[in-house]
N, C-alpha and C positions, 0 to 999 in steps of 0.2 A: 387425254387426246381431245381435240376439237373437231367439229364438222361444220362445213359451210355448205348451204344448199341454196342455189339460185332458183328463182321463179320469175314469171312475168314475160318470158319471151313469146314470140308468135309471129304471125304474118301480118304486115301492115303495108300501106301504100306510101309512096314517097310523099313527104310533107306531114305525115301523121306523127303522133307522139306515142310513147310507150314508157312504162315505168317498170324497171327491174327491181327485184328484192333479193337480198341475201340474208338468210337467217342463220345465225350461229348457234350451235348447241354443243353440249359436252364440256364447255368451258366458256368463260366470259372473254370477249375480245374488247371489252371496254377500256382497256389500258393500252391499246396499241392502235396503229394505223390500219386502215382497210382500203381496198382499192378494187378497180375493175380492169380487166384485160379483155381482149377479143382476138379471135383467130378466124380469118376467112379461109375458105377452101384454097389450098395451094399457097397460102401465105404463112409467114411466121406470126407467132403470137405477138401482139403489141399492147403497150400500155395505153389505157384510156383515161383513167382518173384515179385519184387517191384522196383520202380524207383523214385528217388527224383524229386523235382520240376524242377530243371535245367537239370536233366538227368545225372548229374555227378556222382551220387551214385546209384549203382544197387546191389541188393542182390538176391540170388537164392537158391532154395531148392537144397540139395545135389544131388537129383535124376536127375536134369536137368542141373546142372552146367557144362559148357563147350559145351552144345548142344543148349541151348535156350539163346536168347538175347532180353532183353527188351529195348525199346527206345520210345521216345515221341517227338512230334512236337507241342509245345504249341501254335504256331501261327495257327495251324489247330485244336487245341483242340483234338488231337488224340494220342493215345498210341498204340504201336505195340508189338507183341511178335513173333520174328523169331524163328521157331523151326526146327532144323536140326537133321538128323539121328534119325528120329522118331522110336519109339519102340512100340510094341503092348501095353505095360503097360502105354504108354502115352495117350491112348484112354480115353476120358472123355468129360464131358461138361466143357468148360473153361469159367470162369467168370472174368469180369473186375471189379475193385473196386477202390474207391478213398477215401483218408483219409488225415488228416492233416500232418502225418509224416510216414516215412518208418517203424518205430518201431511198430506202430499200425497195419499196414498191415501185417508185418512179424509175429505179434502176433495173426493173424487170424481175426482181426476186420476191419471194414470199415464204413464210413458214407454213402457211395453210392455203389450200386451194379447194375451190368447189369443183363440181363436175361439169358445170356449164349449162347455159340455157340458150336456145337457138333464136336468133332474131333474123327474120327474112323481110326484106324491103322490096316491094315490087315497084317498077317504074311506071 
């Protein structure tokens, strides 16, 4: 069994930056894709970003493209999400996920999920 633990959420002002981390334990996720989702109050969970095993391929939701950057350090079993120019509409609980490939994550599915970290953006 594997576990994903997110960290780095918090309260920021619009325009600020934040970096989320996702630490994997219990098994290595180095041979699969990982990604980020978010869910705002009253809304459905939505795909944010995904990154391939080697980090060479990344995909993003249109709403975050150009502002968010996903990266990973397989030696540390950790994935990151750098979020720049945050907007109030970015406020949500952000979830880390792992799956065998990017297409699975981009389609909204995953084999493993974290419990989430809250990001609040004040205007």
